[in-house]
Steps between C-alpha positions, in 0.01 A plus 500: 500500500260578784423238755186303429368598844502867389301412190240317710474807728459740206211285375349490846510881515335516155228265626436724799469798266250302291307412815484873590365584154242220523390631841465850364302361203274307736622167361531356848531131410786581262665717764494204739640271232785744434574517874539120499730525198716767667546304820566180304778665301656655810508158669659359185768770524580389854497135389747574221728700726506231766543202266645633175242285323200584284195517729242222474203563272243507778253768593385399845675764709512292821668214313733738321598674825574158650721416202681831544558425867315809622174354627641444847595863541169628361263655748144367543377804306741428215391139479137618497575736208681224310202267543251763393699609195550142382123473448517783248740311280330160518132582520478786251556233233164333566174687417299379801781580747579829326148632557522418871838675528371808317231556762771515770706758307365824635698817453596516870602130512705535181669816629591321823640197320701721263654684795584169669645368175722803466623438855564131419706593191704747706561235766611255233727760342667550838620137475699571184858619495 
């Protein structure tokens, strides 16, 4: 049986692929949401590998990175990305907040966040055996 951390990473990679498709389809808000999902799952892979336990069911990436013990080693840029992406999980669920987020999701901004998210997932993968 494959390690649960590998399963989390496979799902993170699928989420990045979905984000890429959403970007190409000009569904920028969904691309951002899928970036959040990818990074969340990659952090959960690290959490599982470090603890051997099922990751907590939380979606705030700063809190999750803290639980995984990787927040201290995260750069300022990484923490900024984690904060930004967390908004796309939490606030897309509320119509008034969603509209405000959608206005920020330009093609260039989404492309930049997707590239940064891919980098974050690669960094997180580097922590796995």
